[in-house]
C-alpha positions, -999 to +999 in steps of 0.1 A: +367+109-137+374+084-165+354+082-197+351+047-212+356+045-249+325+037-268+324+002-281+318-004-318+284-020-326+284-058-326+274-068-361+257-100-349+235-081-324+203-064-336+201-027-330+174-015-306+146+005-322+152+043-321+118+059-326+129+090-306+158+095-330+134+093-360+111+118-343+140+142-336+149+140-373+114+143-389+093+157-360+070+135-339+039+137-360+058+132-393+076+102-378+042+087-367+028+093-402+058+074-418+055+045-394+017+043-399+021+042-436+046+013-432+022-005-409-008-001-433+014-008-463-008+016-483-025+040-460-051+064-470-053+099-458-085+089-439-066+060-422-040+084-410-066+110-398-083+083-378-051+068-363-036+101-354-068+119-344-057+150-363-074+169-392-071+159-428-053+192-434-027+183-409-022+149-424-020+164-459+006+188-448+028+161-433+024+137-462+033+166-486+066+171-467+073+134-467+065+131-504+088+161-513+115+144-492+111+112-513+101+091-483+066+083-496+046+083-528+010+094-531-016+081-555-052+093-559-079+067-565-113+084-569-119+102-537-092+083-517-055+093-515-032+063-509+003+067-495+032+042-497+068+041-486+095+046-511+128+026-509+143+056-491+114+057-466+119+019-460+156+024-455+151+052-430+127+031-409+150+001-410+180+023-401+161+033-370+152-003-361+115+002-371+094-020-393+089-010-428+063-026-451+075-038-484+066-016-514+040-027-538+045-021-575 
């Protein structure tokens, strides 16, 4: 049996998205939360509850972990809580071939 050596990545070729790798790193739900925040640019907790069909407490738990990991920021605006990617969160998504929304000041 012969094992072929792995080829180095071609710098001119885009890397395929690796959502499973991100889910393995963060957990499936947390990875979904991070991607949804990127897609919404500034997602509210209510947006995430609706998109994921989970409780607000579940979303709050996952956003808390992501915030403490410096992957997102959270800002309260009246009764709404808005979440946005940090540069680290954007980098993590891009490293996994996933879209990351640009940060807003």
